[in-house]
C-alpha positions as CSV (number, residue, x, y, z in Angstrom):
1,M,-15.4,-14.7,-0.3
2,T,-16.9,-17.9,-1.6
3,S,-16.9,-21.4,0.0
4,K,-14.0,-22.2,-2.4
5,L,-12.0,-19.2,-1.1
6,Q,-12.5,-17.2,-4.3
7,V,-12.8,-13.4,-4.2
8,T,-14.9,-11.3,-6.4
9,L,-13.3,-8.0,-7.5
10,P,-15.8,-5.1,-7.9
11,K,-16.1,-4.0,-11.6
12,A,-15.2,-0.4,-10.7
13,L,-11.9,-1.5,-9.3
14,A,-11.2,-3.9,-12.2
15,D,-11.9,-1.0,-14.6
16,Q,-9.8,1.5,-12.6
17,Y,-6.7,-0.8,-12.6
18,G,-7.2,-2.4,-16.1
19,I,-7.9,-5.9,-14.8
20,R,-9.7,-8.2,-17.2
21,P,-10.9,-11.8,-16.9
22,G,-8.0,-14.2,-17.1
23,D,-5.4,-11.6,-15.8
24,E,-2.9,-12.8,-13.2
25,L,-3.0,-11.2,-9.8
26,Q,-0.2,-11.2,-7.2
27,W,-1.2,-11.5,-3.5
28,I,1.4,-10.0,-1.2
29,A,1.2,-10.3,2.6
30,A,1.9,-7.0,4.3
31,G,1.5,-7.2,8.0
32,E,-2.2,-7.1,8.8
33,A,-3.1,-6.3,5.2
34,I,-2.9,-8.1,1.8
35,Y,-2.0,-6.3,-1.3
36,V,-3.5,-7.5,-4.6
37,V,-1.3,-6.4,-7.5
38,P,-2.1,-6.9,-11.2
39,T,0.9,-8.6,-13.0
40,G,1.9,-7.8,-16.5
41,N,1.7,-4.7,-18.6
42,N,-1.2,-3.2,-16.6
43,N,0.8,-3.2,-13.3
44,L,0.2,0.3,-12.0
45,A,2.0,-0.5,-8.7
46,Q,5.3,-0.6,-10.6
47,Q,4.8,2.8,-12.3
48,P,6.8,5.6,-10.7
49,R,4.9,7.9,-8.3
50,A,5.4,11.5,-7.6
51,M,7.0,12.5,-4.3
52,E,3.7,14.0,-3.1
53,D,1.8,10.8,-3.9
54,R,4.4,8.7,-2.0
55,L,4.3,11.0,1.0
56,E,0.5,10.8,1.0
57,L,0.6,7.0,1.0
58,F,3.1,7.1,3.8
59,D,0.9,9.4,5.8
60,Q,-2.1,7.1,5.3
61,A,-0.1,4.1,6.4
62,T,1.2,6.0,9.4
63,E,-2.4,6.9,10.4
64,R,-3.5,3.2,10.0
65,Q,-0.6,2.1,12.2
66,K,-1.4,4.7,14.9
67,R,-5.0,3.6,14.9
68,R,-3.9,-0.1,15.4
69,Q,-1.5,0.9,18.2
70,R,-4.2,2.9,20.0
71,K,-6.6,0.0,19.6
72,A,-4.0,-2.3,21.1
73,G,-3.3,0.1,23.9
74,K,0.3,0.9,22.8
75,A,1.9,4.3,22.8
76,T,2.8,5.9,19.5
77,S,6.4,7.1,18.9
78,R,7.3,10.6,17.8
79,S,9.5,11.4,14.8
80,A,12.1,13.0,17.0
81,A,12.5,9.7,18.9
82,R,13.0,7.9,15.6
83,G,15.8,10.1,14.5
84,W,14.4,10.6,10.9
85,K,11.6,12.3,9.1
86,R,9.2,10.8,6.5
87,E,10.6,13.2,3.8
88,E,14.0,11.6,4.3
89,L,12.8,8.2,3.4
90,Y,12.0,9.1,-0.2
91,G,15.2,11.1,-0.8
92,R,17.5,8.1,-0.1
93,G,18.9,6.4,-3.1
94,L,17.1,8.5,-5.7
95,A,19.1,10.0,-8.5
96,D,18.7,13.8,-8.8
């Protein structure tokens, strides 16, 4: 982060996501995180993901949340207490 609040993107990430100088990036607040999403034709975030990929991302987010709750001294909830399972989240509203 520079004194002008500019961020430098590592070349490896820019290459991985097809980001080039002059490309627009979208900054999205997401709780304690900020998502940086390339806009335009190279936007990989809008490409459909396989069920396994989405469940893996969900598991990663759940683990991050559990770590934050443990750090804050809060108890974590169990799926039975929620009344739903993670697999059910990705089956809703999808055409078969």
